[in-house]
C-alpha positions in Angstrom: 14.9 -10.0 -15.2 11.6 -8.1 -15.2 8.4 -9.7 -14.1 5.8 -8.5 -16.5 3.2 -11.2 -16.6 1.2 -12.3 -13.6 -1.1 -15.2 -13.0 -4.9 -14.7 -12.9 -7.0 -16.6 -10.4 -8.2 -18.8 -13.3 -4.7 -19.7 -14.4 -4.0 -21.0 -10.9 -7.3 -22.7 -10.3 -7.7 -24.6 -13.6 -4.5 -26.7 -13.4 -5.1 -27.3 -9.7 -8.6 -28.6 -10.3 -7.4 -30.7 -13.2 -4.8 -32.4 -11.0 -7.0 -32.8 -7.9 -10.4 -33.7 -9.3 -9.7 -34.3 -13.0 -12.1 -31.5 -13.9 -12.1 -27.8 -14.5 -15.1 -27.4 -12.2 -16.6 -29.0 -9.1 -20.0 -29.8 -7.8 -18.9 -29.2 -4.2 -20.2 -25.8 -3.1 -17.0 -25.0 -1.1 -15.0 -25.6 -4.2 -17.1 -23.5 -6.5 -15.7 -20.4 -8.3 -16.7 -17.8 -5.7 -15.2 -19.7 -2.8 -12.1 -20.6 -4.7 -11.6 -16.9 -5.8 -11.8 -16.0 -2.1 -9.1 -18.6 -1.4 -6.8 -17.3 -4.1 -7.2 -13.8 -2.7 -5.9 -15.1 0.6 -3.2 -17.1 -1.2 -2.0 -14.0 -3.0 -1.8 -12.1 0.3 0.1 -14.9 2.0 2.5 -15.1 -0.9 3.4 -11.4 -0.5 3.7 -11.7 3.3 6.0 -14.8 2.9 8.8 -12.6 1.8 8.5 -10.5 4.9 7.4 -12.6 7.9 8.4 -16.1 7.1 11.8 -15.5 5.6 12.8 -12.1 7.0 13.3 -10.5 3.6 12.5 -7.0 2.3 9.6 -8.3 0.2 9.4 -9.3 -3.5 11.5 -7.2 -5.8 8.7 -6.6 -8.4 6.5 -5.0 -5.7 9.1 -2.4 -4.7 8.9 1.0 -6.4 10.3 4.5 -5.7 8.6 7.8 -5.2 9.8 11.4 -5.0 8.5 14.9 -4.1 9.6 18.2 -2.6 8.3 19.7 0.6 7.0 23.3 0.7 6.7 26.0 3.3 3.7 25.9 5.6 1.0 28.6 5.3 -1.7 30.4 7.4 -5.4 30.8 7.2 -6.1 34.3 5.9 -9.4 34.5 7.9 -11.1 32.8 10.9 -13.2 29.7 10.1 -15.6 27.6 12.2 -16.0 23.9 12.6 -17.8 22.4 9.5 -16.6 25.2 7.2 -17.2 24.4 3.6 -14.1 26.4 2.4 -10.9 27.9 3.9 -8.6 30.5 2.5 -4.8 30.5 2.7 -2.5 33.4 2.5 -0.9 31.7 -0.5 -2.2 28.4 -1.8 0.2 28.1 -4.7 1.9 25.0 -3.4 -1.2 23.3 -2.2 -2.9 20.9 -4.6 -6.5 21.0 -5.9 -7.1 17.7 -4.2 -5.1 16.9 -1.1 -4.9 16.9 2.7 -3.5 19.5 5.1 -3.4 19.9 8.9 -4.4 23.1 10.7 -2.5 23.6 13.9 -4.1 25.7 16.6 -2.1 28.0 18.8 -2.4 25.4 21.5 -0.9 22.7 19.3 -4.1 20.8 18.4 -4.1 19.1 15.0 -7.1 19.3 12.7 -6.8 17.3 9.4 -8.8 18.6 6.5 -9.2 17.2 3.0 -9.9 19.5 0.1 -11.5 18.5 -3.2 -10.9 21.6 -5.3 -9.0 25.0 -5.3 -9.8 28.3 -6.8 -7.0 30.8 -6.2 -6.2 30.7 -2.5 -9.6 29.3 -1.6 -9.8 25.5 -1.0 -13.1 23.7 -0.8 -13.4 21.0 1.8 -14.3 17.4 0.9 -17.4 16.1 2.6 -17.5 12.7 1.0 -17.8 9.7 3.3 -14.5 9.1 5.1 -13.0 12.4 4.3 -11.4 14.7 6.9 -13.4 17.9 7.5 -12.9 21.0 9.6 -13.6 19.7 13.1 -12.9 22.8 15.3 -12.9 26.6 15.1 -9.7 28.2 13.8 -8.3 31.7 14.0 -5.5 32.5 11.4 -3.8 29.3 12.3 -0.8 27.7 10.7 -1.6 25.2 7.9 0.8 22.4 7.0 0.6 20.4 3.7 0.6 16.6 3.8 2.2 14.8 0.9 0.2 12.1 -1.0 1.9 8.8 -1.4 1.9 7.1 -4.8 -1.6 5.8 -5.9 -0.5 2.2 -5.6 1.2 2.7 -2.3 1.1 -0.2 0.1 3.8 0.2 2.7 7.0 2.2 3.0 10.4 0.5 3.3 12.8 3.4 3.5 12.7 7.2 3.2 15.4 9.8 2.7 15.2 13.6 3.1 18.0 15.4 1.2 19.7 12.0 1.1 19.5 11.6 4.9 17.6 8.6 6.1 14.5 9.3 8.1 12.9 6.8 10.4 9.2 5.9 10.6 7.2 6.4 13.8 3.6 5.5 14.3 1.2 8.5 14.2 0.3 9.7 17.7 -1.7 12.9 17.1 1.5 14.9 17.0 4.1 16.1 14.6 7.0 13.6 14.2 10.2 14.2 15.9 13.3 15.5 14.0 14.6 12.9 11.5 11.3 11.0 11.8 8.2 10.9 9.6 4.8 9.4 10.0 1.9 8.4 7.7 -1.7 9.5 8.1 -3.9 7.6 5.7 -2.0 7.6 2.5 -0.2 10.9 3.2 3.3 11.6 4.6 3.6 14.0 7.5 7.0 15.5 8.5 8.4 17.5 11.4 7.6 21.3 11.5 9.8 23.5 9.5 11.0 21.0 6.9 10.8 23.3 3.9 12.1 22.9 0.3 13.5 19.4 1.0 13.9 16.6 -1.6 12.2 13.4 -0.4 12.7 10.0 -1.9 11.1 6.8 -0.7 11.2 3.1 -1.4 7.8 1.5 -1.0 5.9 -1.7 -1.7 2.8 -1.5 -3.8 -0.5 -2.6 -2.4 -1.5 -6.1 -3.5 -4.4 -6.7 -5.9 -7.9 -7.6 -4.7 -8.9 -10.9 -6.2 -12.6 -10.8 -6.9 -13.1 -12.8 -10.0 -11.5 -15.6 -12.1 -10.0 -13.0 -14.4 -8.5 -11.0 -11.6 -4.7 -10.7 -11.8 -2.7 -11.7 -8.8 0.7 -10.4 -7.8 2.3 -13.8 -8.4 4.5 -13.9 -11.5 3.9 -16.7 -14.0 7.4 -18.0 -13.2 6.1 -19.1 -9.8 3.0 -21.0 -11.0 4.0 -24.2 -9.3 3.9 -22.7 -5.8 0.4 -21.3 -6.4 -0.9 -24.6 -7.9 0.6 -26.7 -5.1 -0.9 -24.5 -2.4 -4.3 -24.6 -4.2 -4.0 -28.4 -4.5 -3.4 -28.7 -0.7 -6.6 -26.6 -0.2 -8.6 -28.8 -2.6 -7.4 -32.0 -0.9 -8.3 -30.6 2.5 -11.9 -29.7 1.4 -12.3 -33.1 -0.3 -10.9 -34.8 2.7 -8.0 -36.3 0.9 -5.7 -35.2 3.7 -3.2 -37.9 3.0 -2.3 -36.0 -0.2 -2.0 -32.6 1.6 1.5 -33.0 3.0 3.1 -33.6 -0.3 1.5 -30.6 -1.9 2.5 -28.4 1.0 6.1 -29.6 0.9 6.3 -29.0 -2.8 4.8 -25.5 -2.3 7.4 -24.7 0.4 10.2 -25.9 -1.9 8.8 -23.8 -4.8 8.6 -20.8 -2.4 12.2 -21.2 -1.3 13.4 -21.4 -4.9 11.3 -18.3 -5.7 12.9 -16.4 -2.8 16.4 -17.3 -3.8 15.8 -16.5 -7.4 14.2 -13.2 -6.7 17.0 -12.2 -4.2 19.5 -12.9 -6.9 17.6 -10.7 -9.4 17.2 -7.9 -6.8 20.9 -7.9 -6.1 21.7 -7.7 -9.8 19.2 -4.8 -10.3 19.5 -3.2 -6.8 17.7 0.1 -6.6 20.1 2.7 -5.1 18.8 6.1 -4.0 21.4 8.7 -3.3 
């Protein structure tokens, strides 16, 4: 089964309000649309995390995707540059993208991450937008390593293989990863030195949606509406101080969550993604 329709904030909020206060709106400020949209943003995040933390699962199947790329040889600066340089030139920039990130490694092993926003021949123009990585130190004809952009909807990595061999994740620590390990810097993959012309495949979880308006789409499939409504009911009861009604909604929500996890696990087993 493919999950192809997801609940909007309004599709969750409307039935919950109808059941809790017999109305599609409320005069209570804390139950107004802006406040409830914030709550549903949190609800969406908690629903995603439930398949990881609470139930020790790999995450929801519909959030898991795959990505692939090939690594390339490192390169060298063709001329010295100074900190703050607007451009830098490589010996051969063929395998470097117009927009991307690289790391310049000094002869003493220091790492200088640099974002580029354009390329013309072998000349790359640095990106000076807020938050971008710029040339932060002087460089001679230092070695330059390409970083590999994750998918645009990348949230977190589950598994990664290099030439079908599993690589393990290690937290970035201002150093190149050890052999058979990889790390992530921003939304870019960084590998050990010398890993050239390798085929990389990775299984990842997409980042969850930001819920900012009633029409915002959550990551909760319509099949699991009851969970979202019961959790929202519990929140409405709490705010309206009808706390005697909260436990029932929370119990029904937990039951709906358990059913969703079992159902999704069955679907994931049937349609298991296998990377070889």
